[in-house]
C-alpha positions in Angstrom: -3.7 15.8 -112.6 -4.2 18.9 -110.8 -0.7 19.5 -111.4 -0.7 18.4 -114.6 -3.5 21.2 -115.2 -1.7 24.1 -113.8 1.1 23.3 -116.0 -1.1 23.5 -118.9 -2.8 26.7 -118.0 0.2 28.3 -117.2 2.1 27.2 -120.6 -0.6 28.4 -122.2 -1.1 31.6 -120.6 2.6 32.4 -120.9 2.7 31.4 -124.5 -0.2 33.6 -125.6 0.5 36.5 -123.8 4.3 36.9 -124.3 3.5 36.2 -128.0 1.0 39.4 -127.6 3.0 41.6 -125.3 6.5 41.0 -125.0 7.4 44.3 -124.1 4.9 44.3 -121.1 6.6 41.1 -119.5 8.7 41.8 -116.7 10.5 38.9 -114.2 12.6 38.9 -111.2 14.5 36.2 -109.7 15.9 36.0 -106.2 18.2 33.5 -104.8 19.0 33.2 -100.9 21.8 31.3 -99.6 22.1 31.0 -95.7 24.5 29.3 -93.1 23.5 28.9 -89.7 25.2 28.6 -86.4 23.9 28.1 -82.9 26.8 27.8 -80.0 24.3 27.1 -77.5 23.9 23.8 -78.7 26.8 23.3 -81.5 24.5 23.1 -84.2 24.7 24.0 -88.0 22.1 24.1 -91.1 22.2 25.4 -94.5 19.5 26.7 -96.4 18.6 28.1 -99.8 15.5 29.6 -101.3 15.0 30.8 -105.1 12.1 33.0 -105.5 10.9 33.8 -108.8 8.1 36.0 -110.3 6.8 37.4 -113.6 4.3 39.7 -114.8 2.6 39.9 -118.1 0.6 42.6 -119.6 -2.5 41.4 -121.1 -4.8 44.5 -122.0 -5.0 48.1 -120.8 -4.5 48.0 -117.2 -4.5 44.1 -117.0 -1.8 41.7 -116.0 -1.2 38.0 -115.5 0.9 37.8 -111.9 2.6 34.4 -111.3 5.4 33.9 -108.1 6.9 30.5 -107.2 9.2 29.7 -104.4 11.5 27.0 -103.8 13.1 25.7 -100.7 16.2 23.4 -99.8 17.5 22.8 -96.6 19.8 20.7 -94.7 17.7 19.6 -91.8 14.3 20.0 -90.7 12.0 22.4 -89.6 12.7 24.0 -86.2 16.4 22.1 -86.2 18.5 24.8 -85.1 15.7 26.3 -82.1 12.4 25.1 -81.1 11.6 28.8 -79.6 8.4 30.8 -80.0 10.1 33.3 -82.0 11.6 32.3 -85.2 15.1 33.5 -85.7 15.3 33.9 -89.3 12.6 35.1 -92.0 13.7 32.2 -94.4 13.0 29.5 -92.0 10.3 27.1 -93.4 9.7 23.4 -94.2 11.7 22.3 -97.5 9.4 22.5 -100.4 10.7 22.2 -104.2 7.9 24.0 -105.5 4.8 26.4 -104.1 2.9 29.2 -105.6 3.1 32.5 -104.2 1.1 34.3 -106.8 -1.1 33.2 -109.6 -3.8 35.2 -110.9 -5.2 38.5 -112.3 -4.6 42.2 -111.8 -6.5 44.9 -113.2 -6.1 48.6 -112.8 -9.1 50.8 -112.8 -7.8 54.8 -112.0 -6.4 54.6 -108.5 -8.1 51.2 -107.6 -6.1 47.7 -108.6 -8.0 44.9 -108.4 -6.6 41.1 -107.8 -7.8 37.5 -108.3 -6.5 34.2 -107.5 -3.8 32.8 -105.3 -1.6 35.0 -103.1 0.5 35.4 -100.2 -0.2 38.9 -98.2 3.3 39.6 -97.4 4.2 41.9 -100.4 0.7 43.7 -100.3 0.7 44.2 -96.5 4.1 43.6 -94.9 6.9 44.8 -96.8 8.7 47.9 -95.8 12.0 48.7 -97.6 13.5 49.7 -94.0 13.6 46.5 -92.8 15.1 44.5 -96.5 18.6 44.1 -94.5 17.1 42.9 -91.2 16.4 38.7 -91.4 14.3 38.7 -88.1 10.6 37.3 -88.7 9.3 39.6 -86.5 9.8 43.0 -88.6 6.3 44.4 -90.1 4.5 41.2 -89.9 4.6 41.4 -86.6 3.8 38.4 -83.9 0.6 40.3 -82.8 -0.4 39.3 -86.3 0.5 36.1 -87.1 0.3 34.6 -83.6 -3.3 35.8 -83.8 -4.7 35.5 -87.1 -3.9 32.8 -90.0 -2.4 34.8 -92.4 -1.4 33.8 -96.0 2.4 34.8 -96.3 5.5 33.1 -98.0 5.8 30.0 -98.3 2.0 30.1 -97.5 -0.8 31.3 -100.0 -4.7 31.4 -100.1 -7.3 31.7 -103.0 -8.6 35.2 -102.6 -10.0 38.5 -103.7 -8.4 42.0 -103.2 -8.8 45.6 -103.6 -6.3 48.7 -103.2 -7.4 52.1 -103.6 -4.6 54.8 -103.7 -6.9 57.6 -102.2 -4.0 60.2 -102.6 -0.3 60.9 -102.1 -0.5 59.9 -98.6 -3.5 57.1 -97.8 -4.1 53.9 -99.1 -6.9 51.7 -98.5 -6.4 47.7 -98.8 -8.8 44.9 -97.8 -8.8 41.2 -99.0 -11.5 38.3 -98.5 -9.4 35.3 -98.7 -9.6 31.3 -98.1 -9.3 30.2 -94.4 -7.3 27.3 -95.3 -3.9 28.6 -96.2 -1.4 26.1 -97.3 2.4 25.6 -99.0 1.8 23.0 -101.7 -0.1 23.4 -105.0 -1.8 20.3 -104.5 -3.9 22.2 -101.6 -3.5 25.8 -102.8 -6.9 25.7 -105.2 -8.9 24.1 -102.3 -11.7 26.1 -101.1 -12.7 25.2 -97.1 -13.0 26.8 -93.9 -15.3 30.0 -94.7 -13.7 33.4 -95.7 -11.8 35.7 -93.6 -11.2 39.4 -94.3 -8.0 41.4 -93.7 -8.5 45.4 -94.0 -5.9 48.3 -93.4 -5.6 51.7 -94.3 -2.5 53.3 -94.4 -0.9 56.5 -94.1 2.7 57.4 -95.1 4.1 60.9 -96.1 7.6 59.8 -96.2 8.5 60.4 -92.8 6.0 59.0 -90.3 3.8 55.6 -91.5 0.7 54.5 -89.5 -1.5 51.5 -90.1 -5.1 50.7 -88.5 -6.0 47.2 -89.4 -8.9 44.6 -88.8 -10.0 40.9 -89.4 -12.8 39.1 -89.6 -13.2 35.4 -89.9 -15.7 32.5 -89.1 -14.4 31.8 -85.8 -12.8 34.9 -84.3 -12.5 38.7 -84.9 -9.9 41.2 -83.8 -8.3 44.3 -84.6 -4.6 45.5 -84.9 -3.0 48.7 -84.9 0.8 49.2 -86.3 2.7 52.5 -86.0 5.9 53.3 -87.2 8.6 56.7 -87.3 11.0 57.0 -90.0 13.8 59.2 -90.2 16.4 59.9 -92.5 19.7 62.2 -92.1 21.9 62.4 -95.5 25.4 64.1 -94.9 27.1 63.9 -98.3 26.8 60.3 -99.8 26.0 58.7 -96.3 22.4 58.2 -94.7 21.3 57.5 -91.3 17.6 55.6 -91.5 16.4 55.2 -88.2 12.7 53.3 -87.1 10.2 52.9 -84.6 7.5 50.2 -84.7 4.6 49.1 -82.3 1.5 47.0 -82.5 -1.3 46.2 -80.2 -3.9 43.5 -80.7 -7.5 44.1 -79.5 -9.7 41.0 -79.7 -11.1 38.1 -77.8 -9.5 37.0 -74.7 -8.3 33.6 -76.2 -5.0 34.9 -78.2 -2.2 35.4 -76.1 0.3 37.7 -77.9 -0.9 41.3 -76.9 1.8 43.9 -78.1 4.7 44.5 -80.1 7.3 47.1 -80.0 10.7 47.7 -82.2 13.3 50.1 -82.4 16.4 50.4 -85.1 18.7 52.2 -87.1 20.5 51.5 -90.4 23.6 53.4 -91.4 24.3 53.6 -95.0 27.6 54.3 -96.6 27.1 54.8 -100.5 24.8 52.1 -100.9 27.0 49.5 -101.1 28.0 48.9 -97.1 25.4 49.2 -94.6 25.8 48.8 -90.7 21.9 47.6 -89.0 21.0 47.3 -85.2 17.6 47.0 -84.0 16.0 45.7 -81.0 12.2 44.7 -80.4 10.0 43.2 -77.5 7.0 40.5 -78.0 4.5 41.1 -75.0 2.3 38.4 -74.1 -0.7 37.7 -71.8 1.4 36.4 -69.2 4.7 38.8 -68.9 7.0 35.5 -67.9 6.4 34.9 -71.6 7.7 38.3 -72.9 10.5 37.7 -75.6 13.4 40.6 -76.1 15.5 40.2 -79.4 18.4 42.0 -80.9 19.9 41.8 -84.0 23.3 43.5 -85.4 23.6 43.1 -89.2 26.4 44.2 -91.6 25.8 43.9 -95.6 27.8 44.4 -98.5 26.5 45.3 -101.6 28.0 44.6 -105.1 25.6 45.2 -107.9 23.1 42.6 -107.7 24.6 40.4 -104.9 24.9 41.2 -101.2 26.7 39.4 -98.4 25.4 39.4 -94.4 27.4 38.3 -91.4 24.4 38.6 -88.7 24.7 37.9 -85.3 21.1 37.5 -83.3 20.3 37.5 -79.6 17.2 36.2 -77.9 16.0 36.6 -74.3 13.3 34.6 -72.5 12.8 32.5 -69.5 16.0 34.2 -68.0 18.1 32.9 -70.4 20.3 34.4 -73.4 20.2 32.5 -76.9 22.5 33.4 -79.7 22.2 32.7 -83.4 24.5 33.7 -85.9 24.1 33.5 -89.8 26.1 34.5 -93.0 24.0 35.0 -96.0 24.1 35.6 -99.9 21.5 37.3 -101.7 21.2 36.9 -105.6 18.7 39.5 -107.5 18.2 39.5 -110.9 15.0 41.1 -112.9 14.3 42.5 -116.3 14.4 46.2 -115.1 18.4 46.1 -114.5 20.4 47.8 -117.3 
């Protein structure tokens, strides 16, 4: 019954709004196909993810936002490795449909408001410099997702969010979200578990970026700090981008993941060929649990298509583990000419 009601609501809203605002309709579809191989155990896996989104202008500053996610895979979750660190940011359960975003946003001067269902990844943790890396630790650091129940794709939650562009450099974001996150429409509309808050203040001058944040819930409290330094070196049509990222958790003693440090670089050849390498350290309360990870990445971009062979290596408990990937990404949108 809930699914039928959801389909009816979406259909009516889309039908009415498209008729009134065809010029304000934007859409985007991103498809991922990934082959995975683990030399340590000889296992193969295949998975595909389809991410589709639409924004429909309703009135001045008002927008209806929708994003859906569909996941298909050959084997179950953690088939390739059951390690605490996830090798690829596509790793999740197979799911024919989950709601990433469904709600209304309103722009009022420098303030943007949203109410509805949403995942927080694109708002708090999406950085352009990490689009070419597949490691799940970048930006959404283990310091965050291991200490907080944060709705990040494919999960989402009911929430209200505000974003204030204070000036050219400072942005303040805060959200109150339902503590019950889910990846199925039948559970994404449920309320329960109380409210949780995630707030961050970010300063970005184009070269250096730093974020301070805090989260509060009915059964926990905590704070986090993120710092990132970016540098760009351009020579003719080539560009080198280097980054340093770090975070630390300030909170109650029950949480085990305390620190994160990452470093890496991307060498861009005319925007069509890119070479990337990065390394990161995840620090736990017990030093024996510390994890080191390295990733080597090449990307070939041809219009809306990107092909990436990737090698990932992880060191934990005195052993090295290796994973190889081949990822194909296709992105189509209304903004493309």
